[in-house]
C-alpha positions in Angstrom: 0.0 0.0 0.0 1.5 3.3 -1.1 1.7 5.9 1.7 1.0 9.5 0.6 0.1 11.0 3.9 1.4 10.8 7.5 -0.6 10.8 10.7 0.9 13.0 13.3 0.2 11.1 16.5 1.3 14.0 18.7 -1.6 16.3 17.7 -4.3 13.9 19.0 -5.6 14.4 22.6 -9.0 12.6 22.8 -7.7 9.6 20.9 -4.7 7.6 22.0 -2.9 6.2 19.0 -0.4 3.3 18.9 1.0 2.3 15.5 2.4 -1.2 15.5 5.1 -2.6 13.2 2.6 -5.0 11.6 0.5 -2.2 10.3 -2.2 -2.6 13.0 -3.1 0.7 14.8 -4.7 0.8 18.2 -7.1 3.7 18.5 -8.3 4.2 22.1 -11.0 6.7 23.2 -9.2 8.5 26.0 -11.8 10.0 28.3 -12.2 7.3 30.9 -13.5 9.9 33.5 -16.4 10.5 31.1 -16.9 6.8 30.2 -15.4 7.9 26.9 -18.4 10.0 26.0 -18.1 11.7 22.6 -17.6 15.4 22.6 -17.0 17.6 19.6 -13.2 17.4 19.9 -13.3 13.6 20.0 -15.4 13.4 16.9 -13.2 15.8 15.0 -10.1 13.7 15.8 -12.0 10.6 14.6 -12.7 12.4 11.3 -9.1 13.4 11.0 -7.7 9.9 11.7 -10.1 7.8 9.6 -10.0 10.3 6.7 -6.2 9.6 6.4 -5.9 6.0 7.7 -5.9 4.2 4.3 -3.6 6.6 2.6 -1.2 6.5 5.6 -0.8 2.7 5.2 -2.9 1.6 8.2 -3.6 -2.0 7.5 -6.2 -2.6 10.3 -7.5 -0.7 13.4 -8.5 -1.9 16.8 -10.9 0.6 18.3 -11.1 0.5 22.1 -12.1 2.6 25.1 -9.8 3.4 28.0 -11.0 2.3 31.4 -14.0 0.1 32.1 -16.3 1.3 29.3 -16.1 1.5 25.5 -18.3 4.6 25.0 -21.3 6.0 26.8 -22.4 8.0 23.8 -23.0 11.7 23.4 -21.4 13.9 26.0 -24.6 15.1 27.5 -22.9 17.6 29.8 -21.3 19.4 26.9 -24.6 19.2 25.0 -26.5 20.7 28.0 -23.9 23.5 28.6 -23.7 24.5 24.9 -27.5 25.0 24.8 -27.3 24.5 21.0 -29.8 25.7 18.4 -31.4 23.2 16.1 -29.1 24.2 13.3 -26.0 23.9 15.5 -26.9 20.4 16.6 -27.7 19.4 13.1 -24.1 20.2 12.2 -22.8 18.3 15.2 -24.7 15.2 13.9 -23.3 15.7 10.4 -19.8 15.5 11.8 -20.7 12.3 13.6 -21.9 10.9 10.3 -18.7 12.1 8.6 -16.6 10.3 11.2 -18.6 7.1 11.2 -18.8 7.0 7.4 -15.0 7.4 7.2 -14.8 4.3 9.4 -17.3 2.2 7.5 -16.4 3.2 3.9 -12.7 4.0 4.4 -11.4 0.7 3.3 -9.5 -0.2 6.4 -10.8 -3.0 8.7 -12.0 -1.6 12.0 -12.3 -4.1 14.8 -14.1 -2.8 17.9 -13.1 -4.1 21.3 -16.1 -3.6 23.5 -16.5 -3.6 27.3 -18.8 -2.0 29.7 -21.2 0.6 28.3 -21.9 0.6 24.6 -24.7 3.1 24.9 -26.5 5.6 22.7 -23.9 7.2 20.5 -21.4 4.6 21.7 -23.5 1.9 20.0 -23.7 4.1 16.9 -19.9 4.2 16.9 -19.6 0.5 17.5 -22.0 -0.3 14.7 -19.8 1.6 12.2 -16.9 -0.8 12.9 -16.7 -3.8 10.6 -16.3 -6.4 13.4 -17.4 -6.1 17.1 -16.0 -8.2 20.0 -17.8 -8.0 23.3 -16.7 -9.3 26.7 -18.8 -10.4 29.6 -19.1 -6.8 31.0 -20.5 -5.4 27.8 -24.0 -4.0 27.6 -25.9 -2.2 24.8 -28.6 0.3 25.0 -30.3 3.2 23.2 -31.7 5.3 26.1 -32.6 8.3 23.9 -36.3 7.9 24.6 -36.0 8.3 28.4 -33.6 11.3 27.9 -36.0 13.1 25.6 -33.6 12.7 22.7 -33.4 11.0 19.3 -30.5 9.3 17.7 -28.3 11.5 15.5 -25.3 9.4 14.6 -26.6 6.8 12.3 -28.5 4.3 14.6 -31.5 4.4 12.3 -29.2 3.2 9.6 -26.6 0.9 11.2 -28.2 -0.3 14.4 -31.5 -1.0 12.7 -29.5 -2.9 10.1 -27.9 -5.1 12.8 -30.9 -5.9 15.0 -33.9 -4.9 12.9 -36.3 -1.9 13.1 -38.6 -3.4 15.7 -35.8 -4.2 18.2 -34.3 -0.8 17.7 -37.6 1.0 18.4 -38.1 -1.2 21.5 -34.7 -0.2 22.8 -35.4 3.5 22.3 -38.9 3.4 23.7 -38.3 1.3 26.8 -34.6 1.6 27.5 -34.1 -2.1 27.1 -30.6 -3.3 27.7 -29.0 -6.2 25.9 -26.0 -8.1 27.2 -24.4 -11.5 27.2 -25.4 -14.2 24.7 -28.7 -12.4 23.8 -26.7 -9.4 22.6 -24.5 -11.6 20.4 -27.5 -13.6 19.1 -29.3 -10.5 17.8 -26.2 -9.3 16.0 -24.8 -6.5 18.2 -21.4 -8.3 18.2 -20.0 -11.1 16.1 -17.7 -12.4 18.9 -18.4 -12.9 22.6 -15.4 -13.7 24.8 -15.0 -14.6 28.5 -11.6 -12.9 28.7 -10.3 -9.8 27.1 -12.2 -8.4 24.1 -9.1 -6.3 23.3 -6.9 -9.4 22.9 -9.4 -11.1 20.6 -9.9 -7.9 18.6 -6.2 -7.5 18.2 -5.9 -11.1 17.0 -8.6 -10.5 14.4 -7.0 -7.2 13.3 -3.7 -8.9 12.8 -5.3 -11.6 10.8 -7.1 -9.0 8.6 -3.9 -7.1 8.2 -2.3 -10.1 6.4 -4.8 -9.7 3.6 -4.0 -7.7 0.5 -4.7 -4.0 1.0 -6.8 -3.7 -2.1 -8.9 -6.8 -1.1 -9.5 -5.3 2.3 -10.4 -2.0 0.8 -13.1 -3.7 -1.3 -14.4 -5.7 1.6 -14.5 -2.7 3.9 -15.9 -0.2 1.4 -17.6 -1.8 -1.6 -19.9 -4.1 0.3 -21.4 -1.1 2.3 -21.8 0.9 -0.9 -23.5 -2.1 -2.6 -26.0 -2.4 0.2 -27.2 1.1 -0.7 -27.9 0.1 -4.3 -30.6 -1.7 -6.1 -29.9 -5.4 -6.6 -29.3 -4.9 -10.3 -26.8 -2.0 -9.7 -25.1 -3.9 -6.9 -24.6 -6.9 -9.2 -22.9 -4.7 -11.8 -20.8 -2.9 -9.2 -19.7 -6.2 -7.7 -18.6 -7.5 -11.1 -16.5 -4.3 -11.7 -14.9 -4.6 -8.2 -14.2 -8.3 -8.7 -12.6 -7.6 -12.0 -10.2 -5.1 -10.4 -9.4 -7.0 -7.2 -9.3 -10.5 -8.6 -6.7 -9.7 -11.2 -4.3 -7.7 -9.1 -0.7 -9.1 -9.3 -0.4 -10.1 -5.6 -3.7 -12.0 -6.0 -2.2 -13.9 -8.9 0.7 -14.9 -6.7 -1.7 -16.2 -4.0 -3.7 -18.1 -6.5 -0.5 -19.7 -7.8 0.2 -20.8 -4.2 -3.2 -22.4 -4.0 -2.7 -24.2 -7.3 0.6 -25.7 -6.2 -0.9 -26.6 -2.8 1.5 -24.4 -0.8 -1.2 -22.0 0.4 -3.2 -22.4 3.6 -6.3 -24.5 3.1 -9.7 -23.7 4.7 -10.4 -26.3 7.4 -13.3 -26.6 9.9 -12.6 -25.6 13.5 -11.3 -28.5 15.5 
């Protein structure tokens, strides 16, 4: 992957960034005293990082929260103190969408390591990741109804896509909390672990980072775009993407390894 931008780690305050030699970056929400609630500055730093990640050569991201919680959502204290106008808050929401769209469509695998609260905007953030790993402390909720609020960071798109419209409405109306196996079963996380969600997320990110960058770009960008198309348009777009990805030179090398039986074979879990 050609690098044409550099990410200056020193300028980030709300995000703690750790670039590993294998191309995996650890991106940690760094407001543990606020349960990693998302204020304006945090969102702007997310826009900055995820806008540049692919061009900076980032191969995969582990997204985590410092402390006991992943993210408790919108910083309600900041929101209260700012006393925003409808126009002002609309633009806040648009920046959230910018950040989360850069995650989902940016072409770099994002693996979320979840623990504790994944609530409100925190669930919107988690749902923009490509893979979610939860531990036994993780719980999910959309308490906007009881707070007199409405989702503004994409829950009506991504969370509804994960769990279905009816479940999302129930969560917002009643404050229902999902945790444990039930949360995994309805699609809020693809992995549930008894130990560290971070360790499992890092393992998955390292595995994804071994894929070809162009292949990962297609997986972590094209699929989401195709979901927004008609079936006919998506089939055409899929054919075009496959034509580009499946004929890249590094893919030819991997196919040759498969043909001469030197490549890893797919086997069922033992």
